[in-house]
C-alpha positions in Angstrom: 347.0 -189.8 6.1 343.5 -188.3 6.3 344.0 -186.7 2.8 344.8 -190.1 1.3 341.7 -191.6 3.0 339.6 -188.8 1.5 341.1 -189.3 -1.9 340.4 -193.1 -1.7 336.7 -192.4 -0.8 336.5 -189.9 -3.7 337.8 -192.5 -6.1 334.7 -194.6 -5.2 332.5 -191.9 -6.8 332.0 -192.8 -10.5 330.7 -190.2 -13.0 327.7 -192.1 -14.3 328.0 -190.7 -17.8 331.7 -191.5 -18.3 332.2 -194.5 -16.0 335.4 -193.0 -14.5 335.9 -192.0 -10.9 335.9 -188.2 -10.2 339.6 -188.2 -9.1 341.0 -189.9 -12.2 338.6 -187.9 -14.3 340.4 -184.8 -13.0 337.4 -183.2 -11.4 339.1 -182.7 -8.0 341.3 -179.7 -8.0 342.3 -179.5 -4.3 341.7 -181.2 -0.9 342.3 -179.0 2.1 342.1 -180.2 5.7 341.7 -177.4 8.2 341.9 -177.6 11.9 339.6 -180.0 13.7 338.5 -182.0 10.7 337.2 -179.3 8.5 337.6 -180.5 4.9 337.3 -178.3 1.8 337.1 -179.9 -1.6 337.7 -177.6 -4.6 336.4 -179.3 -7.8 334.6 -178.8 -11.1 332.2 -180.8 -13.2 332.7 -181.8 -16.9 330.3 -178.9 -17.8 328.7 -176.1 -15.8 325.2 -177.6 -16.8 326.1 -181.2 -15.9 322.7 -182.8 -15.1 324.4 -185.1 -12.6 326.1 -182.4 -10.6 323.8 -182.6 -7.6 324.2 -186.4 -7.6 328.0 -186.1 -7.5 328.0 -183.5 -4.8 325.7 -185.6 -2.7 327.9 -188.6 -3.2 330.9 -186.7 -2.0 329.2 -185.5 1.2 327.9 -189.1 1.8 331.2 -190.8 1.3 333.3 -188.3 3.2 330.9 -188.2 6.1 331.8 -191.9 6.9 335.5 -191.0 7.6 336.3 -190.7 11.2 337.7 -187.3 12.2 335.8 -185.3 9.5 333.5 -182.8 11.2 332.5 -180.6 8.2 332.7 -180.8 4.5 332.7 -177.7 2.2 332.6 -178.2 -1.6 333.8 -175.2 -3.7 332.5 -175.8 -7.1 334.5 -173.8 -9.7 334.5 -173.6 -13.5 337.8 -171.8 -13.9 339.9 -173.4 -15.0 337.3 -175.4 -17.0 337.5 -179.1 -17.2 338.9 -180.6 -20.4 339.7 -184.3 -21.3 343.4 -183.4 -20.8 342.8 -183.4 -17.0 342.0 -187.2 -17.1 344.6 -189.4 -15.4 347.3 -190.5 -17.9 346.7 -194.2 -17.3 343.0 -193.8 -17.8 343.5 -191.7 -20.9 345.7 -194.4 -22.5 342.9 -196.9 -21.9 340.2 -194.6 -23.4 342.0 -193.0 -26.3 344.8 -195.3 -27.4 
C-alpha cells in the first residue's frame, strides 16, 4: 500500500524536457521500503549529465516527504543499466512514436 502511494507521488514528477513523468519514463528502477518507513529509491536519469538531475532529485524528496509513515528517503542514482527510450511505458511509447 505504501509502495503504491510512493509510486503515485513519483508519477507527479514530470521530466521538464520530455514532459513525461519519471515513472512512465522508466527512470525508477526500484522502490524498497525498509523497517520503520525507510524508503530507498533506485533510479537513473536520461543521461549522466542531465542538467535537471538535481531538480528531479529534489522533487522526489519533496513529494515523498509528504507521505505519512516515511521517515527517511535515500536515492541511489545509478547509470548501469543506462536509460534508453525502450524503458518508457508502452502506452506512452505508443503515443510518442506511433
